[in-house]
C-alpha positions in Angstrom: 226.7 165.0 98.4 225.0 168.3 98.0 223.5 170.3 95.2 226.2 169.5 92.7 225.6 165.7 93.1 221.9 166.3 92.7 222.4 168.3 89.5 224.7 165.6 88.1 222.2 162.8 88.9 219.4 164.8 87.4 221.4 165.3 84.2 222.3 161.6 84.0 218.7 160.5 84.5 217.5 162.9 81.8 220.1 161.5 79.4 219.1 157.8 79.9 216.9 158.1 76.8 220.1 158.3 74.8 221.3 154.9 76.0 221.9 152.5 73.2 219.7 149.4 72.9 221.3 146.8 75.2 219.3 144.0 73.7 220.7 144.9 70.3 224.3 144.9 71.7 223.9 141.4 73.2 222.3 140.2 70.0 225.4 141.4 68.1 223.6 144.1 66.1 225.7 147.1 65.1 225.1 149.7 67.8 226.7 153.1 68.2 228.6 153.9 71.4 227.3 157.0 73.1 229.6 160.1 73.0 229.0 161.1 76.6 231.4 159.5 79.0 228.8 159.1 81.7 226.6 157.1 79.3 229.6 155.0 78.3 230.0 154.1 82.0 226.3 153.3 82.2 226.4 151.0 79.1 229.5 149.2 80.4 227.9 148.6 83.8 224.7 147.4 82.2 226.5 145.0 79.9 228.3 143.5 82.9 224.9 143.0 84.4 223.8 141.3 81.2 226.9 139.0 81.3 226.0 138.0 84.8 222.4 137.3 84.0 223.5 135.2 81.0 224.6 132.3 83.2 222.6 129.2 82.3 221.5 130.8 79.0 222.0 128.4 76.0 223.4 131.4 74.1 225.8 132.6 76.8 228.9 132.4 74.7 227.3 134.3 71.9 226.1 137.0 74.4 229.6 137.3 76.0 231.2 137.4 72.6 228.9 140.2 71.4 229.7 142.1 74.6 233.4 141.6 74.0 233.0 142.8 70.4 231.2 145.9 71.6 234.0 146.6 74.2 236.3 147.1 71.2 234.1 150.0 69.9 234.6 152.4 72.7 236.5 155.5 71.5 238.7 155.4 74.6 239.9 151.8 74.7 240.4 152.1 78.5 236.6 152.1 78.8 236.5 148.7 77.0 239.2 147.5 79.3 237.2 148.5 82.3 234.1 146.7 80.9 236.0 143.5 80.3 237.8 143.7 83.6 234.5 144.2 85.5 233.0 141.4 83.5 235.8 139.1 84.5 235.4 140.0 88.1 231.7 139.3 87.9 231.6 136.1 85.9 235.1 134.7 86.2 237.2 132.9 83.6 234.2 132.2 81.4 235.1 135.5 79.6 238.4 133.9 78.5 236.6 130.9 76.9 234.8 133.0 74.3 236.7 133.2 70.9 236.1 137.0 70.8 238.3 137.5 73.9 241.5 136.8 72.0 240.5 139.2 69.3 239.7 141.9 71.8 242.9 141.3 73.8 245.0 141.6 70.7 243.3 144.8 69.7 244.0 146.5 73.1 247.4 144.9 73.7 249.2 148.2 73.5 247.0 149.6 76.3 247.7 146.7 78.7 251.0 146.3 80.6 251.8 142.6 80.6 254.6 141.0 82.5 
């Protein structure tokens, strides 16, 4: 750890007010992706949490679909891949059952190495 880690943590906490509205993302509203990579990581992690908490929700497929749509907006598509991979690890194959998954997978197919 040390002072450098403390400085990074302080900067991150101070930038949390720049986080996009997660409720708007899961509701499918157009929401900009933050430019800062650390905020993109934070958004991705928070959206995985929202996917986990959506279990049992009557609108779960809509929520997961909206998260998948948002995953396609990251300027670095690898960030969206990380989000969806983490979401799959967290909720399992439910992510594949949402229609938006095939759209997202098609859009990033050149990033993925498939055998």
